N, C-alpha and C positions, 0 to 999 in steps of 0.2 A: 565778430558780430554776424550772427546768422540772420539773413534777411527774412526768414520765416518766423523769427522769434516772436514777432508781434501777433501772429495768428492765434496761437493758443491763449494769448493774453487778452484777446477780445472775447469777453464773456457775456456782454450785455444781452445779445440776442438769445443765447442759450438759456440765460436766466429767465427771460420773458417766455420762452417756449416751455420751460419747466413749470412756470407758474400758471400757464394757460392764458397769458395775456400777450401773445405774439400775433400781431395783426397782418403779417405779410406772407407772401408765397402760399396763399390758401388754395389747395388743389381742389377745384370744383369738379364734380362728377357730371354735371349737366349745366348748360348755359343756353337758355332759350331767349336771351335778350333781356326782357323785363324781369324774369325770374331765374334763379340759379339754385343748384342743390349742392350741399356739402354734407357728406356722411349721412344722407337721408333727411337732412334738415333743409326745408325750402325757405328761401329768402327772396324778398323783393329787391332787385338790384337798383341801388341809388348811388352807385360809385363807378359807373361806366362812362366812357366817352362816346358811346354809340348814340349820339344825339338824335339822329333821324331814325334810328331803329332799323337801319338797312342791312344789318348782318343776316337778318332772316327774310329779307325781301326776295321773293321768288326770282325776279329778273337778275338780281345780283348773284344769287347762288347758282343759277343756271349758267350764267356767263362764265363763272369760275370753272364749273364742270366742263363746259364746252371747250374752254381753253386748254385744259389738261388733256382732253381727248385729241385735240388738234396738235398741240405743241409739246406735250409731255409736262413734266413737273418742274423743270429748271432750264435756264439758258446756259448754264455751266460756263459762264465767262462774264467778263466785265462789259459794260456798255461800250467802252473804248475799243475793245477788240471784237469778239464774236457774239456778244450778248445783247445786241440791239435788234429788236424785231420791228416790223412795220407797225405792230400793235403799240409799241412804246411811243413811236412818233405820232401816231393818231391820237393817243392819249395826251401827248404834249400839245398838239395843235388845239384840241378841244379844251384843255385846261386853260391855255393862254386866252382863248376867246371868252371863257367863262368869267375869268377874273379881270378881263379888260386890258390885257397886255399883248404886245406883238409876238412874244416867244415864251416858251417854258422848257424846263429840263427836269426829267424824272430821275430821282435817286432811289436807292433801295430802302432807306428809312428816313423819317423826318429828322432824326438826330444827325444823320449824315448830311442832310441838306445844310443845316446851320453850321456844322463843323467845316464842311467843304466850302461853302459860299463865303463865310466871313474870313476864313484863313486864306482863301484865294485872293480876295479883294483888298484886304488890309495888309499893306506892305510896311517895310521898315520906314519909319518917319511919318506914317499915318496914325490916326487916332480913331478908335471905335468907342462910341458913347452908348452906355447901356442903362436902362431903368433898373433900379435895385431889385425889382421883383421879376426881372427877366428869367426865362426858363434856363435850366442848367446847360442845355445844348448851346444856347447863345453865349453864355459865359465861357464854356469850354472852347467854342469856336474862336472867341476873342483871345483866349490863352494860346491857342495853336498858331495864331497869326504872329507876324513879326512886329506888329504895331503896338501902340500904347493903349491901355484901356482906362476909361474914365467912367464913373457912375453918377447918376443923379437920383434924387429921392423920388419915390414912386409917384408917377403922374403929377409931379410938381414942376410946373412950367417955369416958375421963377428960378428954380435950381437948374433946370436944363439950360435956360438962357445964360446963367452964370457960368456953367461948364463950357458951353460953346464959345462964349465971349472971351474966355481965357486961352483958347487954342489959337495959335498963330495962323494967319491967313494962308501961309504957304504950305500948310499941312493938309493932307487929304482927310476928310471926316466922314464917318458912317455912323448914323444913329440907328440903333436896332431896338425895337420894342415889340412886346407881345400885343396883338390886337385885342384879344380877349384873354385876360389873365386867369390861368387855370386853377388857381387856389382861391383868389378873392372874388372872381366872377365879375370884376369890373372891366371897363373898356378904356383903351388908350385914347386920349383926347386928340385925335389926329388933326382936327381943324385948328388946333393951337400949335401942334408940333410942326406941321407943314410950313407955316410962315417963319418959324424960328430956324428951321433947316435952310430955307431959302435965304434968309437974312445973313446967315453965317456960312453959306456955301457948303452945307453938309448934304449928303445923300441920305435917303430914308429907306430902311428895310423893315417890313412889318411881318411878324410871325403870326400867321392866321391859323395855326394848328387847331385851335378850339373855336375859331370864328367862322371858318368856311362851313357852309351848310346851315349856319345858325343866323349870322348877321347879314344885312344887306341883301335879303332875299336869297341867301345862301352863297352869295359871291364874296362875303367877307367884310372886314372892318372899313376898308377904304370905300367900298360901295355903300356901306351903311351911312357914311358921312358925306358921300359924293366927292371924294378927293382921290379917286383912282389915278387920274392923270398926273397928280403931284406926288404919288407914292412910287418910289423908284423900283423897289423890289417887293414882291409878295411871295411868301413861302407858306406851305401848308403840308399837312401829313395825310396819308391815306388810312391811318389807324383809328380814326375817329368817325367823322360823318361819312367818309368814303368806304367804311366797312371793309377795309383791306389792310395792306401793309406797304409802306413806301412813303414817298414824299416828293415835293416838287418846288421849284422856284420859278417865278415868272417876272419878266421885265423887258427892256429893250433888247432887240436882237443882238446887237454887238456886245452887250454886257453878258447875255446868256452864252453867246459863242465863246467869250473869254473864260467864263466859269467852266464851260464844257471841257476846255483844254488845260485848266489849271487846278480844278478841285480834286484833291487827292482821294477824297472819300468816294468820288464817282469813278475815277480812273482805276483805282486799286480795289474795288469791291465788285462782287458778282451782281449782275443786274437783277432787277425785280422780276420774280418768276411770272410766267404768262398768266397763271390763274389770278394772281394779285393785280396785275395790270388790267386784266379783263374785268375783274370785280370792281376796281376803281372806276373804270370807264362806264360800266353799267350803273354804278351809283351816281356818277355825274349826270347820266341821262335821266335817272329818276329825279334828281334835284331839279333838272331843267323842266321835266314834263309833269312833275307832281309837286307843285309848290306847297301843297297842304301840309307836308311833313315839317317844313321850316315854320310854317304858321302855327302848327300844333305845339311844337316844342317851346316856342316863345310864349304861347298862351299858358302852357303848363308852368314855365318859369315864373311868369307874372303871378299866377295863382299861388304857387308855393312860397314865393317871397312874401306875399301879403299874409298868407296863413302863418308862416313862421314868425313874422313880426307881431301878428295878433296874439300868438301864444306867448310872446315875450322873449324869444330867442334873439341873440345878437347876430345878424347876418352881414354886418359891415356895409360895404357900398355895392353889393351885388346888383348888377343890372341885367343878368342873363340867366339861363337855366343852370349855370354853375352857382351854387348857393352854399357859402360856408356857414357853419355853426361855430362861431368864435367862442373858445373856452379859456385859452390863455395859460394852460398848465398841462404838462406832459401826462401826468398820472390821471388827472380827471378826464383828459381827452381819451386815453386808452380805456378807462373805465366806461365812459359813455359808449365808445365803439363796441366793447364787449357786451354790454347790456343790450344795445340795439341789435347786435348780431344774434344773440340768444333769443331775442324777441321776434326775429324774422325780417330785419332790415339790414342790407349790406351797404355800408358807407366806408369812406377812407379816412383813417386818422392821420393827420399831418402834424408832425412834431418838429421842434427845433433840432437841427439848423435848417430844415427844409423851409420853414417859415421863421421870421424873427421871434426871438424869445418874447413871450407875452401875447403872441398871436397864434398859438397852437389851436387847431381847429378840426372839425369834422368836415370833410369835403363831400357835399352831396351834389349830384348832377342827374339830370332827367332826360328821358327819351320821348320822342314823339309817339312811340308805341305804348307808353304807360297808359293804363286805363284809369278812368276816374275812380273806380273802386279800389285799385291799387294805391292811388294817391291818398284816398281817404284813410286807408289802412296805415300808410306811412305816417300820416299826420297824427292819427290816434296813438300809434306806438311812440312817436317822438314826444307827444304831450305826456304820456305816462312815464317814460324814461326821464324826460327833462325834470319832472317834479320829483321823481324818485331820487335822483342824484343832485338835486338842487341847482339845476341850470336855469330853471324858470320858477 
């Protein structure tokens, strides 16, 4: 048996490329935030996680340039050995303060945060409990741990209670949820999750990758609901509202200290480059000093949700600037993506198994830097395409 035998047998993507309906790995020639260019074709970007539009903010760009001039392009080592700068520790202190926790720890990517934190904390005999819509990084972190994984139905508190009640009291328990779900655009009901965790002796970790900068005045889901004190761990990424690359986890000092010395994805990975750390820190300062960006993106989200519903699109339970257009079929979803792309709107087609069968969707997301004229144009194109292919 040749382990490579499966490779030439995988033909799905090649067939989609040949047919002109391949929606992934699109090489953009320009990316100006709200607009992008592909082979001379201009599109309004409605598929980015650049929620606050800070990738083009002059303070963020200048901070990255200055860091390269001072420190060079890389730390060429892990945080554990030679790859920690004072800049990293300053970023950690300010992130902890921002989300309301005593300590924080910076990783090289958000994926590595979830892989490292969950696998470090969940030991043999422990149980990690996940929402069925949790991000793949959370699922993979649970797989890497030595503990048992249990799942509950999405945002279903009765099912979470059932799962927790069935776990023996002598087992360690960690509940991990997304704060803002990146495909559906809905929010984890933390005011209901917190008391269940307290009742059954479980710790709570919230993945705020898509919520930081957007919810709670930018401080995330726990701040949005006023339950920061009762949320044990808060993680987030730098690749979205922070306009950079990397991630962090924040919590009590002794827990962060333990993770710092046990998370393999931190210990055995090169540290976040100086430019990325500086850009994330500058973005954090912008969040703190310019709250209008968070206000703007939420106002845009409210407007677009109302307009899509008025047009007759099914947007599920979205409560945020992440707004799905639910279609429920792979081929119709790809057709809708292709028609929108050709008409000048960039969105993300999400197919099964990335979402459950029957919930295939177009993921749209919005930035504080989108202009009203751009949004008007997006709605005009969506209405035309929706009628053309029978979505509305």
